[in-house]
C-alpha positions as CSV (number, residue, x, y, z in Angstrom):
1,M,-0.1,0.0,-0.2
2,R,1.1,3.5,-0.7
3,A,1.0,6.3,2.1
4,I,-1.2,9.0,1.1
5,T,0.0,12.4,1.9
6,T,-2.3,15.5,1.8
7,P,-1.4,19.1,3.0
8,G,-3.7,18.4,6.0
9,T,-1.8,15.4,7.2
10,V,1.7,17.1,6.9
11,L,0.2,20.1,8.6
12,L,-1.1,17.9,11.4
13,L,2.2,16.2,11.8
14,A,3.9,19.6,12.0
15,A,1.4,20.7,14.7
16,V,2.0,17.7,16.8
17,L,5.8,17.8,16.6
18,S,5.9,21.6,17.4
19,N,3.6,20.9,20.5
20,V,5.9,18.2,21.8
21,S,8.9,20.5,21.4
22,A,7.1,23.3,23.1
23,A,6.0,20.8,25.9
24,R,9.6,20.1,26.6
25,A,10.6,23.8,26.7
26,A,7.6,24.5,29.3
27,I,9.1,22.2,32.0
28,P,10.4,24.6,34.6
29,Q,14.1,24.3,35.5
30,K,14.9,23.3,39.0
31,K,16.2,26.4,41.1
32,E,19.5,25.7,42.8
33,Y,19.7,27.6,46.1
34,L,23.3,26.2,46.7
35,S,26.4,26.9,44.7
36,E,28.3,24.0,43.4
37,A,31.0,24.3,46.2
38,E,28.3,24.4,48.8
39,A,26.6,21.2,47.3
40,D,29.8,19.5,47.3
41,K,30.6,20.6,50.9
42,I,27.0,19.2,51.8
43,R,27.4,15.8,50.1
44,D,30.8,15.3,51.6
45,A,29.4,16.0,55.0
46,G,27.8,12.8,55.2
47,M,25.6,12.6,58.2
48,T,22.7,15.0,59.1
49,G,24.3,16.8,62.0
50,P,27.4,18.1,59.9
51,R,25.0,19.0,56.9
52,I,22.6,21.1,59.2
53,V,25.6,22.9,60.5
54,L,26.8,23.6,57.0
55,Y,23.2,24.9,55.9
56,A,23.1,27.1,59.0
57,K,26.7,28.6,58.1
58,F,25.7,29.1,54.4
59,A,22.4,30.7,55.7
60,G,24.5,33.0,58.1
61,D,26.7,34.0,55.1
62,R,23.7,35.2,53.0
63,I,22.3,37.3,55.6
64,K,25.7,38.9,56.3
65,K,25.8,39.7,52.5
66,L,22.3,41.3,52.8
67,Q,23.1,43.1,56.0
68,Y,26.2,44.6,54.2
69,E,24.1,45.7,51.2
70,F,21.5,47.2,53.2
71,A,24.2,49.2,55.3
72,H,25.7,50.6,52.2
73,M,22.6,51.6,50.1
74,D,23.0,54.9,49.2
75,L,21.6,54.4,45.6
76,P,24.3,56.3,43.7
77,Y,24.2,54.3,40.6
78,L,20.6,55.0,39.8
79,Q,20.8,58.6,40.7
80,D,23.9,58.8,38.6
81,L,21.8,57.3,35.6
82,A,19.2,60.0,36.2
83,A,21.6,62.7,36.1
84,K,23.9,61.7,33.2
85,G,22.8,58.4,31.6
86,P,22.8,57.9,27.8
87,E,19.3,58.2,26.3
88,R,17.8,58.8,30.0
89,E,14.6,60.4,28.3
90,T,13.6,57.0,26.8
91,Y,13.9,55.4,30.5
92,K,13.1,58.3,32.5
93,D,9.6,57.1,34.1
94,N,10.9,53.7,34.6
95,L,14.2,55.1,36.2
96,D,12.1,57.6,38.5
97,D,9.8,54.7,39.6
98,A,12.9,52.4,40.4
99,I,14.8,55.2,42.3
100,E,11.4,55.8,44.3
101,A,10.8,52.1,45.0
102,T,14.4,51.7,46.2
103,Q,14.2,54.7,48.5
104,D,10.7,53.3,50.0
105,A,12.5,49.9,50.3
106,A,15.5,51.6,52.1
107,K,13.0,53.5,54.6
108,D,11.1,50.2,55.1
109,V,14.2,48.3,56.0
110,E,15.3,51.1,58.5
111,K,11.9,51.2,60.1
112,A,11.8,47.4,60.5
113,S,15.4,47.1,61.9
114,K,14.2,49.6,64.4
115,E,11.0,47.9,65.4
116,M,12.8,44.4,65.6
117,A,13.9,43.3,69.0
118,P,17.3,41.7,69.0
119,P,17.2,37.7,69.4
120,P,17.4,36.4,72.9
121,V,20.7,35.5,74.3
122,R,21.1,31.9,74.9
123,R,22.7,30.6,78.0
124,K,25.2,27.8,77.8
125,P,23.9,24.9,79.8
126,S,25.7,24.3,83.0
């Protein structure tokens, strides 16, 4: 028997194949929260106890980085762009919104840091 190919059959086959490739592209990528070096250290730790200590250390490092960034947040880059950025008229509205949002976020962080109580001091067991 001879296969019958019509333009509709070819079009249907093309649509099916494009949907298969689109479905593969739509699969979300897994978010990696640890760097390769951190993941290797976690794997090498073996037991649960040392792994938890490493996770806590990595989280502490990230918190320190955020604290540093918040402490040094004076927004000179955005304000510099607003003053003398190339083609600033094309993105002036967005830049003004970004500056305003960043200043609001800095005020919120400052307010929250004043309102938050320090963590309790743990006593060493005797």
